[in-house]
py3Dmol code that shows the C-alpha trace and the ligand (Angstrom):
import py3Dmol

protein = """\
ATOM      1  CA  MET A   1      96.729  78.324 167.920  1.00  0.00           C
ATOM      2  CA  GLY A   2      97.842  75.751 165.529  1.00  0.00           C
ATOM      3  CA  LYS A   3      98.806  76.674 161.835  1.00  0.00           C
ATOM      4  CA  THR A   4      95.975  76.462 159.306  1.00  0.00           C
ATOM      5  CA  THR A   5      96.746  74.369 156.234  1.00  0.00           C
ATOM      6  CA  VAL A   6      95.452  74.571 152.612  1.00  0.00           C
ATOM      7  CA  SER A   7      93.350  71.543 152.993  1.00  0.00           C
ATOM      8  CA  ALA A   8      91.650  72.903 156.064  1.00  0.00           C
ATOM      9  CA  PHE A   9      90.194  75.720 154.239  1.00  0.00           C
ATOM     10  CA  ALA A  10      87.907  73.837 151.994  1.00  0.00           C
ATOM     11  CA  LYS A  11      86.749  71.764 155.145  1.00  0.00           C
ATOM     12  CA  ARG A  12      85.941  74.877 157.041  1.00  0.00           C
ATOM     13  CA  ARG A  13      84.195  76.321 154.148  1.00  0.00           C
ATOM     14  CA  GLY A  14      82.119  73.001 154.060  1.00  0.00           C
ATOM     15  CA  ALA A  15      81.301  73.412 157.827  1.00  0.00           C
ATOM     16  CA  GLY A  16      79.994  76.886 157.145  1.00  0.00           C
ATOM     17  CA  GLU A  17      82.759  78.596 159.014  1.00  0.00           C
ATOM     18  CA  LYS A  18      83.792  82.072 157.630  1.00  0.00           C
ATOM     19  CA  LEU A  19      87.446  82.620 156.903  1.00  0.00           C
ATOM     20  CA  VAL A  20      88.993  85.856 157.851  1.00  0.00           C
ATOM     21  CA  MET A  21      92.041  87.305 156.240  1.00  0.00           C
ATOM     22  CA  ILE A  22      93.796  90.649 156.672  1.00  0.00           C
ATOM     23  CA  THR A  23      96.802  92.337 155.023  1.00  0.00           C
ATOM     24  CA  ALA A  24     100.022  92.851 156.900  1.00  0.00           C
ATOM     25  CA  GLY A  25     103.297  94.395 156.027  1.00  0.00           C
ATOM     26  CA  SER A  26     105.453  94.353 159.105  1.00  0.00           C
ATOM     27  CA  ALA A  27     106.150  92.017 162.133  1.00  0.00           C
ATOM     28  CA  ALA A  28     104.242  94.112 164.487  1.00  0.00           C
ATOM     29  CA  GLU A  29     101.097  93.892 162.218  1.00  0.00           C
ATOM     30  CA  SER A  30     101.457  90.080 161.676  1.00  0.00           C
ATOM     31  CA  ALA A  31     101.909  89.451 165.403  1.00  0.00           C
ATOM     32  CA  ALA A  32      98.788  91.496 166.118  1.00  0.00           C
ATOM     33  CA  ALA A  33      96.730  89.744 163.313  1.00  0.00           C
ATOM     34  CA  TYR A  34      97.826  86.302 164.574  1.00  0.00           C
ATOM     35  CA  ALA A  35      97.150  87.095 168.157  1.00  0.00           C
ATOM     36  CA  ALA A  36      93.621  88.252 167.130  1.00  0.00           C
ATOM     37  CA  GLY A  37      92.932  84.766 165.678  1.00  0.00           C
ATOM     38  CA  ILE A  38      92.924  85.798 161.962  1.00  0.00           C
ATOM     39  CA  ASP A  39      93.052  82.791 159.826  1.00  0.00           C
ATOM     40  CA  LEU A  40      95.107  84.043 156.744  1.00  0.00           C
ATOM     41  CA  ILE A  41      97.560  86.850 156.615  1.00  0.00           C
ATOM     42  CA  LEU A  42      98.093  88.433 153.074  1.00  0.00           C
ATOM     43  CA  VAL A  43     101.292  90.377 152.324  1.00  0.00           C
ATOM     44  CA  GLY A  44      99.283  92.409 149.776  1.00  0.00           C
ATOM     45  CA  ASP A  45     101.004  94.450 147.138  1.00  0.00           C
ATOM     46  CA  SER A  46      98.665  97.207 148.409  1.00  0.00           C
ATOM     47  CA  LEU A  47     101.495  97.991 150.868  1.00  0.00           C
ATOM     48  CA  GLY A  48     102.963  99.811 148.052  1.00  0.00           C
ATOM     49  CA  MET A  49     100.269 102.437 148.549  1.00  0.00           C
ATOM     50  CA  THR A  50      99.592 102.121 152.359  1.00  0.00           C
ATOM     51  CA  MET A  51     103.025 101.633 153.649  1.00  0.00           C
ATOM     52  CA  LEU A  52     105.283 103.006 150.853  1.00  0.00           C
ATOM     53  CA  GLY A  53     103.274 106.015 149.524  1.00  0.00           C
ATOM     54  CA  TYR A  54     102.923 105.044 145.874  1.00  0.00           C
ATOM     55  CA  ASP A  55      99.736 105.887 144.106  1.00  0.00           C
ATOM     56  CA  SER A  56      99.164 102.525 142.708  1.00  0.00           C
ATOM     57  CA  THR A  57     100.615  98.886 143.169  1.00  0.00           C
ATOM     58  CA  LEU A  58     102.608  98.917 139.872  1.00  0.00           C
ATOM     59  CA  PRO A  59     105.876 100.220 141.454  1.00  0.00           C
ATOM     60  CA  VAL A  60     106.189  97.292 143.909  1.00  0.00           C
ATOM     61  CA  THR A  61     108.876  94.712 143.156  1.00  0.00           C
ATOM     62  CA  MET A  62     109.750  91.348 144.239  1.00  0.00           C
ATOM     63  CA  GLU A  63     112.544  92.682 146.310  1.00  0.00           C
ATOM     64  CA  MET A  64     110.102  94.937 148.313  1.00  0.00           C
ATOM     65  CA  MET A  65     107.662  92.055 148.749  1.00  0.00           C
ATOM     66  CA  LEU A  66     110.224  89.631 149.865  1.00  0.00           C
ATOM     67  CA  HIS A  67     111.614  92.218 152.546  1.00  0.00           C
ATOM     68  CA  HIS A  68     107.986  92.744 153.856  1.00  0.00           C
ATOM     69  CA  ALA A  69     106.876  89.268 153.675  1.00  0.00           C
ATOM     70  CA  ALA A  70     109.984  88.075 155.635  1.00  0.00           C
ATOM     71  CA  ALA A  71     109.123  90.601 158.366  1.00  0.00           C
ATOM     72  CA  VAL A  72     105.585  89.385 158.523  1.00  0.00           C
ATOM     73  CA  ARG A  73     106.782  85.815 158.855  1.00  0.00           C
ATOM     74  CA  ARG A  74     109.070  86.887 161.788  1.00  0.00           C
ATOM     75  CA  GLY A  75     106.133  88.546 163.419  1.00  0.00           C
ATOM     76  CA  ALA A  76     103.855  85.490 163.241  1.00  0.00           C
ATOM     77  CA  PRO A  77     106.037  82.299 162.829  1.00  0.00           C
ATOM     78  CA  ASP A  78     103.036  79.946 162.905  1.00  0.00           C
ATOM     79  CA  ALA A  79     100.486  82.028 160.804  1.00  0.00           C
ATOM     80  CA  PHE A  80      99.310  81.123 157.326  1.00  0.00           C
ATOM     81  CA  VAL A  81     100.982  83.766 155.205  1.00  0.00           C
ATOM     82  CA  ILE A  82     100.183  84.422 151.558  1.00  0.00           C
ATOM     83  CA  PHE A  83     102.653  86.372 149.345  1.00  0.00           C
ATOM     84  CA  ASP A  84     101.060  88.574 146.863  1.00  0.00           C
ATOM     85  CA  MET A  85     102.984  88.326 143.510  1.00  0.00           C
ATOM     86  CA  PRO A  86     103.809  91.874 142.364  1.00  0.00           C
ATOM     87  CA  PHE A  87     103.308  93.379 139.004  1.00  0.00           C
ATOM     88  CA  MET A  88     105.722  91.743 136.426  1.00  0.00           C
ATOM     89  CA  SER A  89     106.775  89.007 138.628  1.00  0.00           C
ATOM     90  CA  TYR A  90     104.531  86.349 136.777  1.00  0.00           C
ATOM     91  CA  GLN A  91     103.206  88.104 133.745  1.00  0.00           C
ATOM     92  CA  THR A  92     106.330  87.484 131.734  1.00  0.00           C
ATOM     93  CA  GLY A  93     106.081  83.745 131.478  1.00  0.00           C
ATOM     94  CA  ILE A  94     105.626  80.480 133.434  1.00  0.00           C
ATOM     95  CA  GLY A  95     109.371  80.209 134.144  1.00  0.00           C
ATOM     96  CA  ASP A  96     109.466  83.560 135.665  1.00  0.00           C
ATOM     97  CA  ALA A  97     106.352  82.971 137.752  1.00  0.00           C
ATOM     98  CA  VAL A  98     107.480  79.678 139.208  1.00  0.00           C
ATOM     99  CA  ARG A  99     110.985  81.026 140.101  1.00  0.00           C
ATOM    100  CA  ASN A 100     109.543  84.084 141.806  1.00  0.00           C
ATOM    101  CA  ALA A 101     106.868  82.271 143.551  1.00  0.00           C
ATOM    102  CA  GLY A 102     109.567  79.840 144.793  1.00  0.00           C
ATOM    103  CA  ARG A 103     111.532  82.697 146.180  1.00  0.00           C
ATOM    104  CA  ALA A 104     108.249  83.753 148.197  1.00  0.00           C
ATOM    105  CA  LEU A 105     108.311  80.445 149.949  1.00  0.00           C
ATOM    106  CA  GLN A 106     112.215  79.831 150.225  1.00  0.00           C
ATOM    107  CA  GLU A 107     113.357  83.284 151.014  1.00  0.00           C
ATOM    108  CA  ALA A 108     110.357  85.000 152.813  1.00  0.00           C
ATOM    109  CA  GLY A 109     108.919  81.775 154.359  1.00  0.00           C
ATOM    110  CA  SER A 110     105.437  82.388 152.874  1.00  0.00           C
ATOM    111  CA  ASP A 111     102.950  79.485 152.694  1.00  0.00           C
ATOM    112  CA  ALA A 112     101.256  80.331 149.422  1.00  0.00           C
ATOM    113  CA  VAL A 113     101.119  82.955 146.748  1.00  0.00           C
ATOM    114  CA  LYS A 114      98.292  85.070 145.191  1.00  0.00           C
ATOM    115  CA  LEU A 115      98.095  86.115 141.615  1.00  0.00           C
ATOM    116  CA  GLU A 116      95.636  88.510 139.921  1.00  0.00           C
ATOM    117  CA  GLY A 117      93.504  87.315 136.944  1.00  0.00           C
ATOM    118  CA  GLY A 118      91.998  84.053 135.517  1.00  0.00           C
ATOM    119  CA  THR A 119      93.141  84.082 131.955  1.00  0.00           C
ATOM    120  CA  ASP A 120      96.094  81.704 132.336  1.00  0.00           C
ATOM    121  CA  PRO A 121      95.021  78.608 134.259  1.00  0.00           C
ATOM    122  CA  GLU A 122      98.181  76.734 132.889  1.00  0.00           C
ATOM    123  CA  LEU A 123     100.165  79.145 135.114  1.00  0.00           C
ATOM    124  CA  ILE A 124      98.430  78.132 138.105  1.00  0.00           C
ATOM    125  CA  ARG A 125      98.723  74.485 137.236  1.00  0.00           C
ATOM    126  CA  GLN A 126     102.470  74.777 136.977  1.00  0.00           C
ATOM    127  CA  LEU A 127     102.753  76.616 140.367  1.00  0.00           C
ATOM    128  CA  VAL A 128     100.663  73.978 142.030  1.00  0.00           C
ATOM    129  CA  ALA A 129     102.508  71.148 140.291  1.00  0.00           C
ATOM    130  CA  SER A 130     105.721  72.806 141.685  1.00  0.00           C
ATOM    131  CA  GLY A 131     104.281  72.487 145.156  1.00  0.00           C
ATOM    132  CA  ILE A 132     103.205  76.125 145.589  1.00  0.00           C
ATOM    133  CA  PRO A 133      99.747  76.695 146.793  1.00  0.00           C
ATOM    134  CA  VAL A 134      97.950  79.453 144.874  1.00  0.00           C
ATOM    135  CA  LEU A 135      95.168  81.872 145.834  1.00  0.00           C
ATOM    136  CA  GLY A 136      93.323  83.297 142.761  1.00  0.00           C
ATOM    137  CA  HIS A 137      92.186  86.870 142.514  1.00  0.00           C
ATOM    138  CA  LEU A 138      89.195  87.851 140.258  1.00  0.00           C
ATOM    139  CA  GLY A 139      87.102  90.920 139.753  1.00  0.00           C
ATOM    140  CA  LEU A 140      88.874  94.301 140.142  1.00  0.00           C
ATOM    141  CA  LEU A 141      92.503  93.698 139.408  1.00  0.00           C
ATOM    142  CA  PRO A 142      94.498  96.623 140.678  1.00  0.00           C
ATOM    143  CA  GLN A 143      97.641  95.680 138.735  1.00  0.00           C
ATOM    144  CA  ARG A 144      95.751  96.387 135.519  1.00  0.00           C
ATOM    145  CA  ILE A 145      94.838 100.023 136.531  1.00  0.00           C
ATOM    146  CA  GLN A 146      96.572 101.472 133.486  1.00  0.00           C
ATOM    147  CA  THR A 147      94.240  99.513 131.080  1.00  0.00           C
ATOM    148  CA  ILE A 148      91.043  99.424 133.223  1.00  0.00           C
ATOM    149  CA  GLY A 149      91.333 103.243 133.825  1.00  0.00           C
ATOM    150  CA  ALA A 150      89.785 103.340 137.357  1.00  0.00           C
ATOM    151  CA  TYR A 151      89.055 101.192 140.390  1.00  0.00           C
ATOM    152  CA  ARG A 152      85.462 100.231 139.862  1.00  0.00           C
ATOM    153  CA  ILE A 153      82.943  97.272 140.446  1.00  0.00           C
ATOM    154  CA  VAL A 154      83.457  94.352 137.880  1.00  0.00           C
ATOM    155  CA  GLY A 155      80.746  92.117 136.630  1.00  0.00           C
ATOM    156  CA  ARG A 156      77.549  94.114 136.680  1.00  0.00           C
ATOM    157  CA  ASP A 157      76.196  92.822 133.391  1.00  0.00           C
ATOM    158  CA  GLU A 158      75.402  89.311 132.709  1.00  0.00           C
ATOM    159  CA  ALA A 159      78.239  88.693 130.125  1.00  0.00           C
ATOM    160  CA  ALA A 160      80.854  89.945 132.464  1.00  0.00           C
ATOM    161  CA  ALA A 161      79.311  87.929 135.299  1.00  0.00           C
ATOM    162  CA  GLU A 162      79.497  84.786 133.306  1.00  0.00           C
ATOM    163  CA  GLU A 163      82.906  85.375 132.077  1.00  0.00           C
ATOM    164  CA  LEU A 164      84.030  85.800 135.820  1.00  0.00           C
ATOM    165  CA  ILE A 165      82.248  82.688 136.841  1.00  0.00           C
ATOM    166  CA  ALA A 166      84.028  80.718 133.877  1.00  0.00           C
ATOM    167  CA  GLU A 167      87.437  82.205 135.143  1.00  0.00           C
ATOM    168  CA  ALA A 168      86.561  81.118 138.659  1.00  0.00           C
ATOM    169  CA  LEU A 169      85.865  77.549 137.608  1.00  0.00           C
ATOM    170  CA  ALA A 170      89.114  77.398 135.643  1.00  0.00           C
ATOM    171  CA  LEU A 171      91.074  78.569 138.619  1.00  0.00           C
ATOM    172  CA  GLU A 172      89.496  75.795 140.689  1.00  0.00           C
ATOM    173  CA  ALA A 173      90.201  73.173 138.022  1.00  0.00           C
ATOM    174  CA  ALA A 174      93.854  74.475 137.821  1.00  0.00           C
ATOM    175  CA  GLY A 175      94.275  73.833 141.492  1.00  0.00           C
ATOM    176  CA  ALA A 176      93.834  77.108 143.236  1.00  0.00           C
ATOM    177  CA  PHE A 177      93.055  76.534 146.903  1.00  0.00           C
ATOM    178  CA  ALA A 178      90.654  79.654 147.059  1.00  0.00           C
ATOM    179  CA  VAL A 179      89.798  82.879 145.243  1.00  0.00           C
ATOM    180  CA  VAL A 180      89.627  86.361 146.073  1.00  0.00           C
ATOM    181  CA  LEU A 181      86.723  88.212 144.777  1.00  0.00           C
ATOM    182  CA  GLU A 182      87.521  91.959 144.753  1.00  0.00           C
ATOM    183  CA  CYS A 183      84.583  94.457 143.975  1.00  0.00           C
ATOM    184  CA  VAL A 184      81.976  92.425 142.312  1.00  0.00           C
ATOM    185  CA  PRO A 185      78.189  92.868 143.011  1.00  0.00           C
ATOM    186  CA  GLU A 186      76.864  90.986 146.023  1.00  0.00           C
ATOM    187  CA  GLU A 187      74.731  88.686 143.750  1.00  0.00           C
ATOM    188  CA  LEU A 188      77.854  87.625 141.758  1.00  0.00           C
ATOM    189  CA  GLY A 189      79.735  86.974 144.879  1.00  0.00           C
ATOM    190  CA  ARG A 190      76.942  84.704 145.853  1.00  0.00           C
ATOM    191  CA  ARG A 191      76.729  82.926 142.461  1.00  0.00           C
ATOM    192  CA  VAL A 192      80.515  82.273 142.390  1.00  0.00           C
ATOM    193  CA  THR A 193      80.484  81.044 145.950  1.00  0.00           C
ATOM    194  CA  GLU A 194      77.606  78.572 145.234  1.00  0.00           C
ATOM    195  CA  THR A 195      79.324  77.499 142.044  1.00  0.00           C
ATOM    196  CA  LEU A 196      82.785  76.749 143.465  1.00  0.00           C
ATOM    197  CA  HIS A 197      84.011  73.902 145.760  1.00  0.00           C
ATOM    198  CA  ILE A 198      86.938  75.984 147.033  1.00  0.00           C
ATOM    199  CA  PRO A 199      86.363  78.975 149.292  1.00  0.00           C
ATOM    200  CA  THR A 200      85.801  82.538 148.076  1.00  0.00           C
ATOM    201  CA  ILE A 201      87.288  85.343 149.986  1.00  0.00           C
ATOM    202  CA  GLY A 202      85.507  88.685 149.255  1.00  0.00           C
ATOM    203  CA  ILE A 203      86.530  92.247 149.427  1.00  0.00           C
ATOM    204  CA  GLY A 204      83.618  94.496 148.559  1.00  0.00           C
ATOM    205  CA  SER A 205      81.815  91.319 147.175  1.00  0.00           C
ATOM    206  CA  GLY A 206      79.079  90.753 149.782  1.00  0.00           C
ATOM    207  CA  ALA A 207      78.550  88.575 152.817  1.00  0.00           C
ATOM    208  CA  ALA A 208      77.734  85.410 150.956  1.00  0.00           C
ATOM    209  CA  CYS A 209      81.524  84.863 150.142  1.00  0.00           C
ATOM    210  CA  SER A 210      83.020  82.130 152.236  1.00  0.00           C
ATOM    211  CA  GLY A 211      85.205  84.547 153.907  1.00  0.00           C
ATOM    212  CA  GLN A 212      86.450  88.208 153.890  1.00  0.00           C
ATOM    213  CA  VAL A 213      89.734  90.109 153.328  1.00  0.00           C
ATOM    214  CA  GLN A 214      90.391  93.675 154.188  1.00  0.00           C
ATOM    215  CA  VAL A 215      93.360  95.919 153.980  1.00  0.00           C
ATOM    216  CA  LEU A 216      94.628  96.487 157.562  1.00  0.00           C
ATOM    217  CA  TYR A 217      95.244 100.252 157.090  1.00  0.00           C
ATOM    218  CA  ASP A 218      91.489 100.634 156.071  1.00  0.00           C
ATOM    219  CA  THR A 219      90.345  98.524 159.043  1.00  0.00           C
ATOM    220  CA  LEU A 220      92.407 100.348 161.682  1.00  0.00           C
ATOM    221  CA  GLY A 221      91.701 104.011 160.439  1.00  0.00           C
ATOM    222  CA  LEU A 222      95.225 104.619 158.970  1.00  0.00           C
ATOM    223  CA  SER A 223      94.055 105.281 155.481  1.00  0.00           C
ATOM    224  CA  ALA A 224      93.253 108.792 154.409  1.00  0.00           C
ATOM    225  CA  ARG A 225      90.334 107.471 152.272  1.00  0.00           C
ATOM    226  CA  THR A 226      88.097 104.671 153.393  1.00  0.00           C
ATOM    227  CA  PRO A 227      86.590 102.609 150.585  1.00  0.00           C
ATOM    228  CA  LYS A 228      82.866 101.875 150.698  1.00  0.00           C
ATOM    229  CA  HIS A 229      83.626  98.145 151.335  1.00  0.00           C
ATOM    230  CA  ALA A 230      85.784  98.848 154.354  1.00  0.00           C
ATOM    231  CA  LYS A 231      84.823  99.615 157.946  1.00  0.00           C
ATOM    232  CA  ARG A 232      87.188 101.471 160.309  1.00  0.00           C
ATOM    233  CA  PHE A 233      87.210  99.302 163.497  1.00  0.00           C
ATOM    234  CA  ALA A 234      89.651 101.905 165.094  1.00  0.00           C
ATOM    235  CA  GLU A 235      91.071 105.287 164.519  1.00  0.00           C
ATOM    236  CA  LEU A 236      94.825 104.630 164.875  1.00  0.00           C
ATOM    237  CA  GLY A 237      95.739 107.473 162.546  1.00  0.00           C
ATOM    238  CA  GLU A 238      94.072 109.968 164.848  1.00  0.00           C
ATOM    239  CA  THR A 239      95.498 108.145 167.841  1.00  0.00           C
ATOM    240  CA  MET A 240      98.958 108.313 166.461  1.00  0.00           C
ATOM    241  CA  ARG A 241      98.697 112.074 165.602  1.00  0.00           C
ATOM    242  CA  ALA A 242      97.423 112.796 169.126  1.00  0.00           C
ATOM    243  CA  ALA A 243     100.125 110.724 170.795  1.00  0.00           C
ATOM    244  CA  LEU A 244     102.914 112.298 168.712  1.00  0.00           C
ATOM    245  CA  ALA A 245     101.511 115.890 169.269  1.00  0.00           C
ATOM    246  CA  ALA A 246     101.531 115.169 173.117  1.00  0.00           C
ATOM    247  CA  TYR A 247     105.099 113.936 172.878  1.00  0.00           C
ATOM    248  CA  ALA A 248     106.303 116.848 171.050  1.00  0.00           C
ATOM    249  CA  ALA A 249     104.498 119.297 173.497  1.00  0.00           C
ATOM    250  CA  GLU A 250     106.075 117.542 176.451  1.00  0.00           C
ATOM    251  CA  VAL A 251     109.562 117.812 174.944  1.00  0.00           C
ATOM    252  CA  LYS A 252     109.090 121.414 174.280  1.00  0.00           C
ATOM    253  CA  ASN A 253     107.649 122.331 177.633  1.00  0.00           C
ATOM    254  CA  GLY A 254     110.384 120.056 179.516  1.00  0.00           C
ATOM    255  CA  THR A 255     108.050 117.520 181.074  1.00  0.00           C
ATOM    256  CA  PHE A 256     109.452 114.670 179.052  1.00  0.00           C
ATOM    257  CA  PRO A 257     111.710 112.935 179.829  1.00  0.00           C
ATOM    258  CA  ALA A 258     110.380 112.924 183.427  1.00  0.00           C
ATOM    259  CA  ALA A 259     112.422 111.422 186.501  1.00  0.00           C
ATOM    260  CA  GLU A 260     111.060 107.879 185.706  1.00  0.00           C
ATOM    261  CA  ASN A 261     112.427 108.023 182.249  1.00  0.00           C
ATOM    262  CA  THR A 262     115.798 108.961 183.295  1.00  0.00           C
ATOM    263  CA  PHE A 263     118.904 106.785 184.415  1.00  0.00           C
ATOM    264  CA  LYS A 264     120.634 107.852 187.685  1.00  0.00           C
TER     265      LYS A 264
END
"""
ligand_1 = """\
8
KIV
O 97.062 93.862 147.791
C 96.059 93.564 148.517
O 95.832 94.162 149.777
C 95.126 92.703 148.025
C 93.683 92.607 148.640
C 92.891 93.787 148.299
C 93.120 91.392 148.294
O 95.245 92.147 146.945
"""
view = py3Dmol.view(width=600, height=400)
view.addModel(protein, "pdb")
view.setStyle({"model": 0}, {"cartoon": {"style": "trace"}})
view.addModel(ligand_1, "xyz")
view.setStyle({"model": 1}, {"stick": {}})
view.zoomTo()
view.show()
């Protein structure tokens, strides 16, 4: 499978082809996602919660993201990999943002970066002008949990919906190649998708979006809690617990290691 490029995404949206994105945080996960034919792999800062045990994405640092993104790249050398810029890696000024996004491409081998929010199109313009493809992210913005207070649907009233559409247009004008829409009502997901020329990638934003993104741990049944917008396509958490219990039992009762696991 050849590597998908930024310019291909708009074409594929134009052809009515849905884009599929999944998060990954390790080489094993990205290898599986690539082998499954997933179009875009997001090294999401949600890995702070799924893989690292934090209760929000705020503790995630550039160093953590670089470590995981480099592993994701090693697992899938030809995949299109997007680096999620963590809290405080781009909010402190355009210089910091360009430097940190540059590290994502240079040190982790990512193809693009994602940033939350639509209030600073100049930041997006500078990144794109520096040669760094940008994926926008509107709707629910988990890095703002301390000010928004809860993870909830965004854009239910007309004023909020119009504000979000204006932000999406500003991101497109600034050069973003696509926009993630997180937890907006289905109708708003459709309106944004019909308004923009670039693809929308929804998570909890309805089927009219140009594509979908999901958190791998939710999709595989590894999360303790499944959000309404997610579907567990497997129960790997349960499979893992059962396999480890069988291993422990066999060590204790002496049936593992057996002759075939032993060097003579
Ligand atoms: O970090 C993440 O996993 C994300 C997705 C929810 C889009 O930003």
